[in-house]
C-alpha positions in Angstrom: 6.9 -28.4 37.6 9.1 -30.6 39.8 12.8 -31.0 39.5 12.5 -34.6 38.3 10.4 -33.7 35.2 12.3 -33.9 32.0 12.1 -31.0 29.6 12.6 -31.9 25.9 15.4 -30.0 24.2 13.6 -29.6 20.9 10.0 -28.5 20.3 8.6 -28.8 16.8 5.8 -26.5 15.7 4.1 -27.0 12.3 2.7 -23.9 10.6 1.2 -24.4 7.2 2.1 -21.6 4.8 3.9 -21.1 1.6 5.9 -18.1 0.1 4.6 -16.3 -3.0 6.0 -13.3 -4.9 3.8 -10.2 -5.3 5.1 -7.2 -7.0 8.8 -8.2 -6.6 8.5 -8.9 -2.9 8.0 -12.2 -1.0 4.9 -12.7 1.0 3.8 -15.5 3.3 0.5 -16.9 2.3 -1.5 -18.7 5.0 -4.2 -21.3 4.4 -7.7 -20.0 3.5 -9.2 -20.6 6.9 -6.6 -18.4 8.6 -7.0 -14.8 8.2 -4.3 -12.5 9.6 -5.1 -9.1 10.9 -4.6 -6.6 8.1 -2.2 -3.7 8.4 -1.9 -0.7 6.2 0.8 -0.8 3.5 3.2 1.8 4.6 4.4 2.5 1.0 0.9 3.2 -0.2 0.1 5.3 2.8 3.3 7.4 2.3 2.5 7.9 -1.4 -1.1 9.1 -0.6 0.3 11.5 2.0 2.8 12.9 -0.5 0.1 13.2 -3.2 -2.1 15.3 -1.0 0.7 17.3 0.4 2.0 18.2 -3.1 -1.6 18.9 -4.3 -2.0 21.4 -1.3 1.3 23.1 -2.2 0.3 23.5 -5.8 -3.2 24.8 -5.0 -1.9 27.2 -2.4 0.3 28.9 -5.0 3.5 28.0 -3.2 4.7 26.5 -6.5 3.5 27.6 -9.9 4.1 24.3 -11.7 4.6 20.6 -11.2 8.1 20.9 -12.7 9.0 23.6 -10.1 7.8 21.5 -7.2 9.4 18.4 -8.6 12.8 20.1 -8.8 12.5 21.3 -5.2 11.6 17.7 -4.1 14.5 16.3 -6.1 12.3 13.9 -8.2 11.3 13.6 -11.7 8.2 15.6 -12.8 6.7 12.4 -14.5 6.8 10.5 -11.2 5.2 13.5 -9.3 2.5 13.5 -11.8 1.8 9.8 -11.4 1.8 10.2 -7.6 -0.5 13.3 -7.8 -3.0 11.2 -9.7 -3.7 9.3 -6.4 -5.7 12.3 -5.2 -8.3 11.3 -7.8 -9.0 8.0 -6.2 -12.4 7.5 -4.7 -12.7 8.4 -1.0 -13.7 4.8 0.0 -10.6 3.4 -1.8 -8.3 5.9 0.0 -10.0 5.0 3.3 -9.6 1.3 2.6 -5.9 1.7 1.9 -5.4 3.8 5.1 -7.2 1.0 7.0 -5.2 -1.7 5.4 -8.2 -3.3 3.8 -6.8 -3.4 0.3 -6.1 -6.8 -1.3 -2.6 -8.1 -1.8 -2.9 -7.1 -5.5 -3.2 -3.4 -4.7 0.4 -2.3 -4.6 2.0 1.1 -5.2 3.1 0.0 -8.7 -0.5 -1.0 -9.4 -2.1 2.3 -8.2 0.6 4.4 -10.1 -0.6 2.8 -13.4 -3.4 4.7 -15.2 -6.8 4.0 -13.7 -10.3 5.1 -14.5 -11.5 8.5 -13.4 -15.0 7.4 -12.3 -15.3 6.1 -8.8 -17.5 3.2 -9.9 -15.0 1.9 -12.3 -12.2 2.4 -9.8 -14.1 0.2 -7.4 -14.1 -2.6 -9.9 -10.4 -2.2 -10.6 -9.2 -1.9 -6.9 -11.3 -4.4 -5.0 -11.3 -3.7 -1.3 
């Protein structure tokens, strides 16, 4: 670049996208032909980690009841029960969530709702 070359002061870049609301949060939606690299949903990963940690603590006998463990953790027993239910998810669904391969419709609120116990029916409900 030589000294005599003019540099424009403004550069305009057009990026086609629109904002959609999913589960109370805003998300940028790109055109169909553009596929961003997927990343794991930290909220879901954290919930899975808690669920398996709490399950291990209950199974080891460290805590006798869910109510006792919930009191120690400072959360409601009903919430703990819903999170503990995540340990019943099919292994491929758990792996998909950890790898970030879940669809945008798979949110923490969605997986905390009652889901089928059979892994085949879970696969239909949580498409990965």
